[in-house]
DSSP file (Angstrom, degrees, kcal/mol; ACC not computed):
  #  RESIDUE AA STRUCTURE BP1 BP2  ACC     N-H-->O    O-->H-N    N-H-->O    O-->H-N    TCO  KAPPA ALPHA  PHI   PSI    X-CA   Y-CA   Z-CA
    1    1 A M              0   0    0      0, 0.0     3,-0.1     0, 0.0     4,-0.1   0.000 360.0 360.0 360.0 174.4   -3.2   14.2   -6.8
    2    2 A A    >   -     0   0    0      1,-0.2     3,-0.9     2,-0.1     2,-0.0  -0.070 360.0 -70.0 -84.5-179.5   -2.3   17.6   -5.5
    3    3 A E  T 3  S+     0   0    0      1,-0.2    -1,-0.2   110,-0.0     3,-0.1  -0.328 115.1  32.1 -67.8 152.9   -3.6   19.8   -2.7
    4    4 A G  T 3  S+     0   0    0      1,-0.2   110,-1.8   109,-0.1     2,-0.5   0.662  89.4 127.4  74.8  16.1   -7.0   21.3   -3.0
    5    5 A V  E <   -A  113   0A   0     -3,-0.9     2,-0.6   108,-0.2    -1,-0.2  -0.927  41.0-167.8-112.3 126.7   -8.3   18.3   -5.0
    6    6 A E  E     -A  112   0A   0    106,-2.6   106,-2.1    -2,-0.5     2,-0.3  -0.909  16.0-147.6-113.7 102.2  -11.4   16.4   -3.9
    7    7 A I  E     +A  111   0A   0     -2,-0.6   104,-0.2   104,-0.2     3,-0.1  -0.540  21.4 174.4 -74.4 128.3  -11.7   13.1   -5.8
    8    8 A V  E     +     0   0A   0    102,-2.5     2,-0.3     1,-0.3   103,-0.2   0.835  62.9   1.3 -99.9 -46.0  -15.3   12.2   -6.4
    9    9 A E  E     -A  110   0A   0    101,-2.0   101,-3.0    33,-0.1     2,-0.4  -0.998  54.8-158.7-150.5 140.7  -15.0    9.1   -8.7
   10   10 A R  E     -A  109   0A   0     -2,-0.3     2,-1.1    99,-0.2    99,-0.3  -0.924  21.5-133.1-117.2 146.9  -12.3    6.9  -10.2
   11   11 A N    >>  +     0   0    0     97,-3.1     4,-0.9    -2,-0.4     3,-0.5  -0.739  32.2 170.5 -97.8  84.8  -12.7    4.7  -13.3
   12   12 A K  H 3> S+     0   0    0     -2,-1.1     4,-0.9     1,-0.2     3,-0.3   0.833  72.5  60.3 -66.1 -33.2  -11.0    1.6  -11.9
   13   13 A K  H 3> S+     0   0    0      1,-0.2     4,-2.8     2,-0.2     3,-0.4   0.839  96.3  60.9 -64.9 -33.6  -12.1   -0.6  -14.8
   14   14 A A  H <> S+     0   0    0     -3,-0.5     4,-2.1     1,-0.2    -1,-0.2   0.874  99.2  55.7 -63.7 -37.4  -10.2    1.6  -17.3
   15   15 A Q  H  < S+     0   0    0     -4,-0.9    -1,-0.2    -3,-0.3    -2,-0.2   0.819 115.5  39.4 -63.8 -29.7   -6.9    0.9  -15.6
   16   16 A F  H  < S+     0   0    0     -4,-0.9    -2,-0.2    -3,-0.4    -1,-0.2   0.867 118.3  44.9 -86.4 -41.1   -7.5   -2.8  -16.1
   17   17 A E  H  < S+     0   0    0     -4,-2.8   110,-2.3   109,-0.1     2,-0.3   0.756 117.1  36.7 -76.7 -26.1   -9.1   -2.8  -19.6
   18   18 A Y  E  < S-B  126   0A   0     -4,-2.1     2,-0.7    -5,-0.2   108,-0.2  -0.875  70.0-125.6-130.9 156.5   -6.6   -0.4  -21.2
   19   19 A D  E     -B  125   0A   0    106,-2.6   106,-2.1    -2,-0.3     2,-0.6  -0.928  34.9-141.7 -94.9 117.2   -3.0    0.6  -21.3
   20   20 A I  E     +B  124   0A   0     -2,-0.7   104,-0.2   104,-0.2     3,-0.1  -0.717  26.5 173.4 -86.0 120.4   -3.0    4.3  -20.6
   21   21 A E  E     +     0   0A   0    102,-3.0     2,-0.3    -2,-0.6    -1,-0.2   0.812  64.8   9.1 -97.3 -36.0   -0.3    6.1  -22.7
   22   22 A E  E     -B  123   0A   0    101,-1.0   101,-2.2     2,-0.0     2,-0.3  -0.979  62.6-155.8-142.1 153.0   -1.0    9.8  -22.0
   23   23 A T  E     +B  122   0A   0     -2,-0.3     2,-0.3    99,-0.2    99,-0.2  -0.928  10.2 179.8-129.2 159.3   -3.2   11.7  -19.5
   24   24 A L  E     -B  121   0A   0     97,-2.2    97,-3.0    -2,-0.3     2,-0.5  -0.988  25.1-126.7-155.1 144.8   -4.7   15.2  -19.5
   25   25 A E  E     -B  120   0A   0     -2,-0.3     2,-0.4    95,-0.2    95,-0.2  -0.844  31.0-177.5 -97.3 131.9   -6.8   17.3  -17.2
   26   26 A A  E     -B  119   0A   0     93,-2.7    93,-2.9    -2,-0.5    60,-0.2  -0.964  25.2-121.3-129.0 145.3  -10.0   18.8  -18.8
   27   27 A G  E     -BC 118  85A   0     58,-1.7    58,-2.5    -2,-0.4     2,-0.4  -0.415  27.9-138.6 -75.0 161.4  -12.6   21.1  -17.4
   28   28 A L  E     - C   0  84A   0     89,-1.4     2,-0.7    56,-0.2    89,-0.3  -0.989   2.9-138.3-130.8 128.8  -16.2   19.8  -17.5
   29   29 A V        +     0   0    0     54,-2.4     2,-0.3    -2,-0.4    54,-0.2  -0.772  36.3 169.1 -87.6 116.3  -19.4   21.7  -18.4
   30   30 A L        -     0   0    0     -2,-0.7     2,-0.2    52,-0.1    87,-0.0  -0.903  32.7-122.1-126.9 154.0  -22.1   20.8  -15.9
   31   31 A E     >  -     0   0    0     -2,-0.3     4,-2.0     1,-0.1     3,-0.2  -0.477  39.3-101.6 -84.2 166.2  -25.6   22.1  -15.1
   32   32 A G  H  > S+     0   0    0      1,-0.2     4,-1.8     2,-0.2     5,-0.1   0.894 122.2  48.4 -57.7 -45.2  -26.3   23.3  -11.6
   33   33 A S  H  > S+     0   0    0      1,-0.2     4,-1.9    41,-0.2    -1,-0.2   0.835 109.5  54.8 -67.8 -30.2  -28.2   20.1  -10.6
   34   34 A E  H  > S+     0   0    0     -3,-0.2     4,-2.7     2,-0.2    -1,-0.2   0.903 105.1  52.6 -67.1 -41.1  -25.4   18.0  -12.0
   35   35 A V  H  X S+     0   0    0     -4,-2.0     4,-2.6     1,-0.2    -2,-0.2   0.913 108.6  50.4 -61.1 -42.6  -22.8   19.8   -9.8
   36   36 A K  H  X S+     0   0    0     -4,-1.8     4,-1.2     2,-0.2    -1,-0.2   0.912 112.2  46.6 -63.6 -42.3  -24.9   19.1   -6.7
   37   37 A S  H  <>S+     0   0    0     -4,-1.9     5,-2.4     2,-0.2     4,-0.3   0.902 112.2  50.7 -65.8 -41.0  -25.2   15.4   -7.5
   38   38 A V  H ><5S+     0   0    0     -4,-2.7     3,-1.7     1,-0.2    -2,-0.2   0.916 106.6  54.3 -64.2 -42.4  -21.5   15.1   -8.3
   39   39 A R  H 3<5S+     0   0    0     -4,-2.6    -1,-0.2     1,-0.3    -2,-0.2   0.829 106.8  52.4 -60.5 -30.5  -20.6   16.8   -5.0
   40   40 A Q  T 3<5S-     0   0    0     -4,-1.2    -1,-0.3    -5,-0.2    -2,-0.2   0.503 118.9-115.2 -81.7  -4.2  -22.7   14.1   -3.3
   41   41 A G  T < 5 +     0   0    0     -3,-1.7     2,-1.4    -4,-0.3    -3,-0.2   0.680  69.8 140.9  81.6  18.0  -20.7   11.4   -5.2
   42   42 A K      < +     0   0    0     -5,-2.4    24,-2.1    24,-0.1     2,-0.3  -0.495  39.7 104.8 -94.4  66.6  -23.7   10.2   -7.2
   43   43 A V  E     -H   65   0B   0     -2,-1.4     2,-0.4    22,-0.2    22,-0.2  -0.981  48.7-160.8-144.9 150.4  -21.8    9.6  -10.4
   44   44 A S  E     -H   64   0B   0     20,-2.6    20,-2.2    -2,-0.3   -33,-0.1  -0.999  12.6-172.6-138.2 135.0  -20.4    6.7  -12.4
   45   45 A L    >   +     0   0    0     -2,-0.4     3,-2.1   -35,-0.2     2,-0.1   0.357  44.6 131.3-102.4   2.2  -17.7    6.6  -15.0
   46   46 A D  T 3  S+     0   0    0      1,-0.3     3,-0.1    18,-0.1    18,-0.1  -0.368  82.1   3.7 -60.2 126.5  -18.2    2.9  -16.0
   47   47 A G  T 3  S+     0   0    0      1,-0.3    -1,-0.3    -2,-0.1     2,-0.2   0.506  97.8 139.4  78.2   4.5  -18.5    2.6  -19.7
   48   48 A A    <   +     0   0    0     -3,-2.1     2,-0.3    59,-0.1    -1,-0.3  -0.508  23.0 170.4 -82.4 150.5  -17.8    6.3  -20.4
   49   49 A Y  E     -D   61   0A   0     12,-2.1    12,-3.5    -2,-0.2     2,-0.3  -0.956  26.2-123.0-150.3 165.9  -15.6    7.4  -23.2
   50   50 A C  E     +DE  60 105A   0     55,-3.0    55,-0.7    -2,-0.3     2,-0.3  -0.878  27.0 175.6-116.8 148.8  -14.7   10.7  -24.9
   51   51 A Q  E     -D   59   0A   0      8,-2.3     8,-2.7    -2,-0.3     2,-0.5  -0.996  31.2-120.7-151.8 146.5  -15.0   11.6  -28.6
   52   52 A V  E     -D   58   0A   0     -2,-0.3     6,-0.2     6,-0.2     2,-0.1  -0.787  35.3-151.8 -88.7 128.0  -14.5   14.6  -30.8
   53   53 A D    >   -     0   0    0      4,-2.9     3,-1.7    -2,-0.5    -1,-0.0  -0.257  33.2 -87.8 -92.8-176.2  -17.7   15.6  -32.6
   54   54 A R  T 3  S+     0   0    0      1,-0.3    -1,-0.1     2,-0.1    -2,-0.0   0.771 124.0  59.7 -63.0 -27.4  -18.4   17.4  -35.9
   55   55 A N  T 3  S-     0   0    0      2,-0.1    -1,-0.3     1,-0.0     3,-0.1   0.447 118.8-107.6 -81.9   0.4  -18.1   20.8  -34.3
   56   56 A G  S <  S+     0   0    0     -3,-1.7     2,-0.4     1,-0.3    -2,-0.1   0.711  78.8 130.0  80.0  20.7  -14.6   20.1  -33.1
   57   57 A E        -     0   0    0     34,-0.1    -4,-2.9    28,-0.0     2,-0.5  -0.857  55.5-132.3-106.7 143.2  -15.6   19.8  -29.5
   58   58 A M  E     -D   52   0A   0     26,-0.5    26,-3.0    -2,-0.4     2,-0.3  -0.819  29.5-175.7 -94.2 131.9  -14.6   16.9  -27.3
   59   59 A K  E     -DF  51  83A   0     -8,-2.7    -8,-2.3    -2,-0.5     2,-0.5  -0.924  24.9-127.8-127.4 152.0  -17.5   15.4  -25.3
   60   60 A I  E     -DF  50  82A   0     22,-3.0    22,-1.9    -2,-0.3     2,-0.4  -0.872  27.9-162.5 -99.4 128.4  -17.8   12.7  -22.7
   61   61 A H  E     +D   49   0A   0    -12,-3.5   -12,-2.1    -2,-0.5     3,-0.1  -0.863  63.0  16.8-112.1 142.4  -20.4   10.0  -23.5
   62   62 A G  S    S+     0   0    0     17,-0.5     2,-0.4    -2,-0.4    -1,-0.1   0.507  75.4 142.6  81.7   5.2  -22.0    7.5  -21.2
   63   63 A M        -     0   0    0     17,-0.2     2,-0.5   -14,-0.2    -1,-0.3  -0.670  42.0-143.2 -78.9 131.8  -21.1    9.2  -17.9
   64   64 A Y  E     +H   44   0B   0    -20,-2.2   -20,-2.6    -2,-0.4     2,-0.5  -0.854  21.7 177.8-102.1 125.2  -24.0    8.7  -15.4
   65   65 A I  E     -H   43   0B   0     13,-1.8   -22,-0.2    -2,-0.5    15,-0.1  -0.978  32.1-125.1-123.2 116.1  -24.9   11.5  -13.0
   66   66 A K        -     0   0    0    -24,-2.1   -24,-0.1    -2,-0.5   -29,-0.1  -0.307  34.8-100.2 -60.1 136.5  -27.9   10.7  -10.8
   67   67 A P        -     0   0    0      0, 0.0     2,-0.6     0, 0.0    -1,-0.1  -0.319  36.6-113.1 -59.1 139.0  -30.7   13.3  -11.1
   68   68 A Y    >   -     0   0    0      1,-0.2     3,-1.4    -3,-0.1     4,-0.5  -0.647  22.0-148.2 -76.9 118.8  -30.7   15.7   -8.1
   69   69 A E  G >  S+     0   0    0     -2,-0.6     3,-0.9     1,-0.3    -1,-0.2   0.817  92.8  57.3 -61.5 -34.9  -33.9   15.0   -6.2
   70   70 A E  G 3  S+     0   0    0      1,-0.2    -1,-0.3   -37,-0.1    -2,-0.0   0.694  94.1  69.3 -71.4 -17.8  -34.4   18.6   -5.0
   71   71 A A  G X  S-     0   0    0     -3,-1.4     3,-1.7     1,-0.2    -1,-0.2   0.734  79.3-174.8 -75.4 -21.3  -34.4   19.9   -8.6
   72   72 A G  G X   -     0   0    0     -3,-0.9     3,-1.2    -4,-0.5    -1,-0.2  -0.375  65.8 -10.1  63.5-136.3  -37.7   18.3   -9.4
   73   73 A P  G 3  S+     0   0    0      0, 0.0    -1,-0.3     0, 0.0    -2,-0.1   0.596 131.3  67.5 -73.3  -8.9  -38.8   18.7  -13.0
   74   74 A F  G <  S+     0   0    0     -3,-1.7   -41,-0.2     2,-0.0    -2,-0.2   0.244  79.7 113.3 -94.8  13.8  -36.0   21.1  -13.7
   75   75 A G    <   -     0   0    0     -3,-1.2     2,-0.2     1,-0.1   -43,-0.1   0.143  66.9 -95.5 -72.1-167.8  -33.3   18.5  -13.2
   76   76 A H        -     0   0    0    -11,-0.1    -1,-0.1   -45,-0.1    -5,-0.0  -0.655  32.0 -97.8-112.0 165.5  -30.9   17.1  -15.8
   77   77 A E    >   -     0   0    0     -2,-0.2     3,-1.2     1,-0.1   -12,-0.1  -0.736  34.3-137.7 -80.9 128.1  -30.8   14.1  -18.1
   78   78 A P  T 3  S+     0   0    0      0, 0.0   -13,-1.8     0, 0.0    -1,-0.1   0.822  94.3  30.6 -61.5 -36.4  -28.6   11.4  -16.3
   79   79 A R  T 3  S+     0   0    0    -15,-0.2   -17,-0.5     2,-0.0   -16,-0.1   0.017  82.9 139.6-115.0  28.6  -26.6   10.2  -19.4
   80   80 A R    <   -     0   0    0     -3,-1.2     2,-0.3   -15,-0.1   -17,-0.2  -0.299  62.1 -97.9 -69.5 158.1  -26.4   13.3  -21.6
   81   81 A N        -     0   0    0    -20,-0.1     2,-0.4   -19,-0.1   -20,-0.2  -0.618  41.3-153.6 -76.8 132.5  -23.2   14.0  -23.5
   82   82 A R  E     -F   60   0A   0    -22,-1.9   -22,-3.0    -2,-0.3     2,-0.2  -0.910  12.6-119.8-116.3 136.7  -21.1   16.6  -21.6
   83   83 A K  E     -F   59   0A   0     -2,-0.4   -54,-2.4   -54,-0.2     2,-0.4  -0.457  20.0-144.8 -74.9 139.2  -18.7   19.0  -23.1
   84   84 A L  E     -C   28   0A   0    -26,-3.0     2,-0.8   -56,-0.2   -26,-0.5  -0.844  13.9-130.3-101.3 142.4  -15.0   18.9  -22.1
   85   85 A L  E     +C   27   0A   0    -58,-2.5   -58,-1.7    -2,-0.4     2,-0.3  -0.827  48.1 139.4 -98.4 107.7  -13.0   22.2  -21.9
   86   86 A L        -     0   0    0     -2,-0.8     2,-0.1   -60,-0.2   -28,-0.1  -0.921  55.9 -92.1-139.1 161.9   -9.7   21.8  -23.7
   87   87 A H     >  -     0   0    0     -2,-0.3     4,-2.2     1,-0.1     3,-0.4  -0.469  39.4-115.2 -72.1 151.0   -7.6   24.0  -26.0
   88   88 A D  H  > S+     0   0    0      1,-0.2     4,-2.7     2,-0.2     5,-0.2   0.881 115.9  53.1 -55.7 -41.7   -8.3   23.5  -29.7
   89   89 A R  H  > S+     0   0    0      1,-0.2     4,-2.4     2,-0.2    -1,-0.2   0.865 108.6  50.1 -66.1 -34.3   -4.8   22.1  -30.3
   90   90 A Q  H  > S+     0   0    0     -3,-0.4     4,-2.6     2,-0.2     5,-0.3   0.908 110.9  49.5 -67.4 -41.4   -5.3   19.5  -27.6
   91   91 A I  H  X S+     0   0    0     -4,-2.2     4,-2.5     2,-0.2    -2,-0.2   0.931 113.3  46.2 -63.3 -45.6   -8.6   18.5  -29.1
   92   92 A R  H  X S+     0   0    0     -4,-2.7     4,-2.3     2,-0.2     5,-0.2   0.936 114.4  47.6 -61.9 -46.6   -7.1   18.1  -32.6
   93   93 A K  H  X S+     0   0    0     -4,-2.4     4,-1.9     1,-0.2    -2,-0.2   0.939 117.4  40.5 -61.5 -49.4   -4.0   16.2  -31.3
   94   94 A W  H  X S+     0   0    0     -4,-2.6     4,-2.4     1,-0.2    -1,-0.2   0.847 112.8  55.9 -70.8 -34.0   -6.0   13.8  -29.1
   95   95 A G  H  X S+     0   0    0     -4,-2.5     4,-1.1    -5,-0.3    -1,-0.2   0.908 108.8  47.3 -63.7 -42.0   -8.7   13.4  -31.8
   96   96 A Q  H  X S+     0   0    0     -4,-2.3     4,-0.5     1,-0.2     3,-0.2   0.900 113.1  48.3 -65.8 -41.1   -6.1   12.4  -34.4
   97   97 A K  H >< S+     0   0    0     -4,-1.9     3,-1.0     1,-0.2    -2,-0.2   0.884 108.8  53.8 -66.4 -37.6   -4.5    9.9  -32.0
   98   98 A A  H 3< S+     0   0    0     -4,-2.4     5,-0.3     1,-0.2    -1,-0.2   0.751  98.7  64.1 -69.9 -23.3   -7.9    8.4  -31.1
   99   99 A E  H 3< S+     0   0    0     -4,-1.1    -1,-0.2    -3,-0.2    -2,-0.2   0.713  81.7  99.9 -72.4 -19.4   -8.7    7.8  -34.7
  100  100 A Q  S X< S-     0   0    0     -3,-1.0     3,-1.8    -4,-0.5     2,-0.1  -0.354  93.3 -87.8 -65.6 148.9   -5.8    5.3  -34.9
  101  101 A E  T 3  S+     0   0    0      1,-0.2    -1,-0.1    24,-0.0     3,-0.1  -0.331 110.1  14.2 -63.6 132.8   -6.9    1.7  -34.7
  102  102 A G  T 3  S+     0   0    0      1,-0.3    24,-1.7    -4,-0.1     2,-0.3   0.372 100.2 114.1  88.7  -4.6   -7.2    0.4  -31.1
  103  103 A Y  E <   + G   0 125A   0     -3,-1.8     2,-0.3    -5,-0.3    -1,-0.3  -0.756  33.1 163.4-103.2 148.0   -7.1    3.8  -29.4
  104  104 A T  E     - G   0 124A   0     20,-2.4    20,-3.3    -2,-0.3     2,-0.6  -0.961  35.8-119.2-149.7 164.4   -9.8    5.5  -27.4
  105  105 A I  E     -EG  50 123A   0    -55,-0.7   -55,-3.0    -2,-0.3    18,-0.2  -0.950  35.5-178.2-110.9 120.5  -10.1    8.3  -24.9
  106  106 A V  E     - G   0 122A   0     16,-2.4    16,-2.7    -2,-0.6     2,-0.4  -0.918  29.4-118.1-121.1 143.7  -11.4    7.3  -21.5
  107  107 A P  E     - G   0 121A   0      0, 0.0    14,-0.3     0, 0.0   -93,-0.2  -0.659  27.4-178.4 -76.8 133.4  -12.1    9.3  -18.4
  108  108 A L  E     +     0   0A   0     12,-4.0   -97,-3.1    -2,-0.4     2,-0.3   0.762  62.5   2.0-101.8 -34.2   -9.9    8.1  -15.5
  109  109 A A  E     -AG  10 120A   0     11,-1.3    11,-2.6   -99,-0.3     2,-0.4  -0.994  52.3-149.5-155.7 149.8  -11.1   10.3  -12.6
  110  110 A L  E     +AG   9 119A   0   -101,-3.0  -102,-2.5    -2,-0.3  -101,-2.0  -0.992  36.7 146.8-121.3 128.7  -13.7   13.0  -11.8
  111  111 A Y  E     -AG   7 118A   0      7,-2.5     7,-3.3    -2,-0.4     2,-0.5  -0.954  45.4-110.7-154.4 168.6  -12.7   15.5   -9.2
  112  112 A F  E     -AG   6 117A   0   -106,-2.1  -106,-2.6    -2,-0.3     2,-0.5  -0.944  23.8-169.5-108.5 128.1  -13.0   19.1   -8.0
  113  113 A R  E >  S-AG   5 116A   0      3,-2.7     3,-2.0    -2,-0.5  -108,-0.2  -0.969  78.6 -23.8-117.6 114.6   -9.9   21.3   -8.1
  114  114 A E  T 3  S-     0   0    0   -110,-1.8    -1,-0.1    -2,-0.5  -109,-0.1   0.860 129.1 -48.9  51.7  40.2  -10.4   24.6   -6.3
  115  115 A G  T 3  S+     0   0    0   -111,-0.3     2,-0.4     1,-0.2    -1,-0.3   0.315 115.2 113.6  88.6  -8.1  -14.2   24.3   -6.7
  116  116 A W  E <   - G   0 113A   0     -3,-2.0    -3,-2.7   -89,-0.0     2,-0.3  -0.824  69.5-119.9-102.0 135.0  -14.1   23.5  -10.5
  117  117 A A  E     + G   0 112A   0     -2,-0.4   -89,-1.4   -89,-0.3     2,-0.3  -0.558  38.9 179.6 -72.5 129.4  -15.2   20.1  -11.8
  118  118 A K  E     -BG  27 111A   0     -7,-3.3    -7,-2.5    -2,-0.3     2,-0.4  -0.938  18.7-153.8-131.4 152.2  -12.3   18.4  -13.7
  119  119 A V  E     -BG  26 110A   0    -93,-2.9   -93,-2.7    -2,-0.3     2,-0.7  -0.996  11.1-144.5-126.6 131.2  -11.9   15.1  -15.5
  120  120 A K  E     -BG  25 109A   0    -11,-2.6   -12,-4.0    -2,-0.4   -11,-1.3  -0.866  27.1-169.9 -92.7 117.5   -8.6   13.3  -15.9
  121  121 A I  E     -BG  24 107A   0    -97,-3.0   -97,-2.2    -2,-0.7     2,-0.4  -0.774   6.1-156.0-109.5 154.8   -8.7   11.7  -19.3
  122  122 A G  E     -BG  23 106A   0    -16,-2.7   -16,-2.4    -2,-0.3     2,-0.7  -0.986  20.0-130.1-133.2 140.2   -6.4    9.2  -20.8
  123  123 A L  E     -BG  22 105A   0   -101,-2.2  -102,-3.0    -2,-0.4  -101,-1.0  -0.799  45.5-173.2 -83.4 117.3   -5.4    8.1  -24.3
  124  124 A A  E     -BG  20 104A   0    -20,-3.3   -20,-2.4    -2,-0.7     2,-0.5  -0.866  28.4-152.4-125.6 147.7   -5.8    4.4  -24.0
  125  125 A K  E     -BG  19 103A   0   -106,-2.1  -106,-2.6    -2,-0.3   -22,-0.2  -0.975  36.5-110.7-115.5 129.2   -5.1    1.3  -26.1
  126  126 A G  E     -B   18   0A   0    -24,-1.7     2,-0.3    -2,-0.5  -108,-0.2  -0.248  29.1-130.9 -61.1 141.4   -7.3   -1.7  -25.5
  127  127 A R        -     0   0    0   -110,-2.3     2,-0.1     1,-0.1    -1,-0.1  -0.669  14.7-125.7 -91.4 147.9   -5.7   -4.7  -23.9
  128  128 A K     >  -     0   0    0     -2,-0.3     4,-1.8     1,-0.1     3,-0.3  -0.433  33.1-101.7 -82.0 166.8   -6.0   -8.3  -25.2
  129  129 A K  H  > S+     0   0    0      1,-0.2     4,-1.9     2,-0.2     5,-0.1   0.884 123.1  50.9 -60.1 -41.1   -7.3  -11.0  -22.9
  130  130 A H  H  > S+     0   0    0      1,-0.2     4,-2.0     2,-0.2    -1,-0.2   0.826 106.9  55.3 -69.1 -28.9   -3.8  -12.4  -22.3
  131  131 A D  H  > S+     0   0    0     -3,-0.3     4,-2.2     2,-0.2    -1,-0.2   0.888 106.6  51.1 -66.4 -38.7   -2.6   -8.9  -21.4
  132  132 A K  H  X S+     0   0    0     -4,-1.8     4,-2.1     2,-0.2    -2,-0.2   0.906 109.3  50.4 -64.2 -41.8   -5.3   -8.7  -18.8
  133  133 A R  H  X S+     0   0    0     -4,-1.9     4,-2.3     1,-0.2    -1,-0.2   0.904 109.5  51.0 -62.9 -40.2   -4.3  -12.0  -17.3
  134  134 A Q  H  X S+     0   0    0     -4,-2.0     4,-2.5     1,-0.2    -1,-0.2   0.896 107.9  52.6 -63.2 -40.5   -0.7  -10.8  -17.2
  135  135 A A  H  X S+     0   0    0     -4,-2.2     4,-2.3     1,-0.2    -1,-0.2   0.890 108.9  50.2 -62.7 -39.4   -1.7   -7.7  -15.4
  136  136 A I  H  X S+     0   0    0     -4,-2.1     4,-2.6     2,-0.2    -2,-0.2   0.925 110.4  49.8 -64.4 -44.4   -3.6   -9.8  -12.8
  137  137 A K  H  X S+     0   0    0     -4,-2.3     4,-2.4     1,-0.2    -2,-0.2   0.918 111.5  48.4 -60.2 -44.8   -0.5  -12.0  -12.3
  138  138 A E  H  X S+     0   0    0     -4,-2.5     4,-2.4     2,-0.2    -1,-0.2   0.909 111.6  49.6 -62.8 -42.3    1.8   -8.9  -11.8
  139  139 A R  H  X S+     0   0    0     -4,-2.3     4,-2.2     1,-0.2    -2,-0.2   0.917 112.1  47.8 -63.8 -43.4   -0.7   -7.4   -9.3
  140  140 A E  H  X S+     0   0    0     -4,-2.6     4,-2.4     2,-0.2    -1,-0.2   0.903 110.8  51.9 -62.9 -41.2   -0.8  -10.6   -7.3
  141  141 A M  H  X S+     0   0    0     -4,-2.4     4,-2.4     1,-0.2    -2,-0.2   0.910 109.2  49.7 -62.0 -43.6    3.0  -10.9   -7.4
  142  142 A E  H  X S+     0   0    0     -4,-2.4     4,-2.5     2,-0.2    -1,-0.2   0.910 110.1  51.0 -62.4 -42.2    3.3   -7.4   -6.0
  143  143 A R  H  X S+     0   0    0     -4,-2.2     4,-2.5     1,-0.2    -2,-0.2   0.930 111.0  48.0 -60.3 -46.2    0.8   -8.1   -3.2
  144  144 A R  H  X S+     0   0    0     -4,-2.4     4,-2.7     1,-0.2     5,-0.2   0.904 111.3  50.4 -62.6 -41.4    2.7  -11.2   -2.2
  145  145 A M  H  X S+     0   0    0     -4,-2.4     4,-2.5     2,-0.2    -1,-0.2   0.919 111.8  47.5 -63.6 -42.9    6.0   -9.4   -2.2
  146  146 A E  H  X S+     0   0    0     -4,-2.5     4,-2.4     2,-0.2    -1,-0.2   0.891 112.2  50.8 -63.8 -39.2    4.6   -6.6   -0.1
  147  147 A Q  H  X S+     0   0    0     -4,-2.5     4,-2.1     2,-0.2    -2,-0.2   0.934 112.2  45.6 -63.8 -46.8    3.1   -9.2    2.3
  148  148 A K  H  X S+     0   0    0     -4,-2.7     4,-2.3     1,-0.2    -2,-0.2   0.892 112.5  51.8 -63.6 -40.1    6.4  -11.1    2.6
  149  149 A Q  H  X S+     0   0    0     -4,-2.5     4,-2.0     2,-0.2    -1,-0.2   0.904 109.5  48.6 -65.0 -41.1    8.3   -7.8    3.1
  150  150 A S  H  X S+     0   0    0     -4,-2.4     4,-0.8     1,-0.2    -1,-0.2   0.880 112.1  49.7 -67.6 -36.4    5.9   -6.7    5.9
  151  151 A E  H  < S+     0   0    0     -4,-2.1     3,-0.5     1,-0.2    -2,-0.2   0.891 111.2  49.8 -64.6 -39.6    6.3  -10.1    7.6
  152  152 A Y  H  < S+     0   0    0     -4,-2.3    -2,-0.2     1,-0.2    -1,-0.2   0.849 104.9  57.5 -67.6 -36.6   10.1   -9.8    7.3
  153  153 A N  H  <        0   0    0     -4,-2.0    -1,-0.2     1,-0.3    -2,-0.2   0.704 360.0 360.0 -70.9 -19.1   10.1   -6.3    8.8
  154  154 A F     <        0   0    0     -4,-0.8    -1,-0.3    -3,-0.5    -2,-0.2   0.478 360.0 360.0 -83.3 360.0    8.4   -7.5   12.0
């Protein structure tokens, strides 16, 4: 990522479970206590996904942000749906693509850019079991090649 970007959380599982076809950066609407928890890194993107609701807004579902302890009873709900900030045309375009069979919108990374919370989302197509096995084989092959190359360079 670019300068001035502080990565808080990556969704490593999404890279394995899905083939990412497109990516997009979206702003994220958070409450004050949520921002404090995210800055402390107390967030998880496992199992999270994005969906366009009836109002034409894209929201992220299933993202966990641990309640900020200092907020007391005025804290936030850990798994509430959070609004993503995108242009209407982007929401329509991605919503139509996500309606196609086998496609979903998944968050790939959560980070701060110049103090603003951002989410990198990806239009993803689910992988079959044999595709996952192939991805593992390719990753292992790359590791071995890098290992052999580093041995050769010495």
